[in-house]
N, C-alpha and C positions, 0 to 999 in steps of 0.2 A: 451582296453581290457587287458592291465597291471596290472590297478588298480583293476578288478574285479578280477582276478587271484589273485593277492595280499590280497584283502579282504577276498576271500573266502580259502586260507591258513590261514590264522589268526583265522577264524572261527572255523577250523577243529583242525589244529596245537596247538592253543592256549592253549584250555582246555587239549587237550593231553598232550601238553607238561607240564601244571602247574601239572595235577595230576600223571606224572612221576615225579615231581620232588619231591611229598610228599611221594608217594609207592614206587616209581621204586628203581633199584640196583645205586651201584655207577655212571656203566657206562651210565643208562638210563637216572640217572639225570644229567651226563656230556653232552649226547647229546639235552637233553631240553633245556641244559641252549645255546649251540650253536644254536639249530635251532630256538631258540629265538631271540636271537641276530642278528641271519641270517633277521630274520622276520624283526625286529626293523630297521636294518640296510636300507633294502630293503624300507620300509617307508620312512624313513627318506631321502633315493636317489630319490623317488617317488617324493617327496613334494620339495625336492629343483630342479627338472631339471627347464628349463626354458620353459614354456608355450607358444606359438605364441601369440601374439595380435590376437582379432579376426579382421577381414578385415572391414574396412570403407566403409560403402556404395558409391559405384561411385558418383562422380560429374560431371554435366553436362559439358562438353568438351570447350562447347563456351563461358566461364564466359566473361562478359562483362567487360573491364578494367579497366573502368572508373567509375564505380557502385561508389553510396554515400553508407560512413558508415552510416547505421540507426538500431533502433529497432523498427520495425513494430509491431502494435498491432493488434494481430488476430478478424477482426469484426465477423466472425461466422466458426463452426467447425462440420462436418458430421462425424458421428460416425458410423463403422461398424467392418469390421476385420481390419481396419485401422482408422488413425484419419486425415482427410482431412482440414486443417486449411486455410481460405483465408482473404486476406485484399487488401487495394486498392494499386494497383501498382504504383510503381514513375516513373517520366520520365526514370530514367535511373537504372532501376530495375534490381541489380544482379542475376546471374546464378544459384545461390547455398544461402542457407540460413543453421545458426546452431540453433538449437534446443534443448534447455535444459529443461529434466523433472525429476518431481518429484513429488513422491506419498505421500501425506498425508492423512493419516486415507482414506475417502472415494473421497477426491480432488484431481485429478491430476491437479499441474502447470507447465505450459509451460513459458518458456522466448524464447524469436526469436531475432536474431541479423544477420544483413546481411553485406557487407561491402567485401573489396578487400582483408582482411585478417581474412576469414572466416576458422574457424578452430583453431585459434592462437588467442582468443580475451581473455585475463585473467578475466574480470570481468565475464564472463559467466562460465569459470570453476572454478569453486570453489569445497571444497572436499566434501561440502554437499548435492550436487546434487548428483542422482543415476545416470543418463543416460543422452551422449549427442550425437545427431545427426547432423550430416552434410548431407543434403539433397537438392537435384535438386529444382528450383523454376520452374514451369509450371505458364506463364502468357497469360492469354485468356480475349479479352475485358475489360480491366484497371483492372483487377482483377489478384492477383500475389496467389498460392497457391502451397502448399507441402504435401506430404502422409507421413505419421507419420506411419510405420508398427507395428501393434500388433498383437501378438499370437492369443489372442479371443477378443471378442467384451467386452470393457472395459466397467465397472459398475462403471465410475467415473463422479465426479462434474468436466467439465475441466472449469477452472480458468486463467486468465492471469497472470504469475508470479509478472508482477510489481506491476500492480494496484489490484491485487486479487480480481479483478469482473470477475463473471462469463462469459464464452464466448458462445454465443447463439448457441443452436445447431440446425442445418437446417436437 
């Protein structure tokens, strides 16, 4: 709300101060300069304040302590208002997986990583990736699945980030 108020103040007071700098008396010019300095100071202070990091999605509490480190290959994807990725479950499947998502044009590239150190895997966390999610893995009938939340139904072609192959949609 503070940012909106500051923006409205700039929209109203900015042109008025500039007009007073050109056409105003000496006192009005001084008041216009002070007002512009206060607006600029407020803008700088607004940008410098620390913003809290977004909360990470909750990880399943009962993670398997002896799960194997691996990079599963998605076998299929179901696309609606979320993307449900599935793959063959390992004998000691981890309770959570890291998903790195990068949009490239109409392609949405997805990298999966499982292991005991989910969330701290340096190979998956590179600066050119757009989003990294740590999500719970659901295991049923020998298949592992996770749900990747989307704001709207995506119009992307889903591809595996490692192989570049398209992920079949069901």
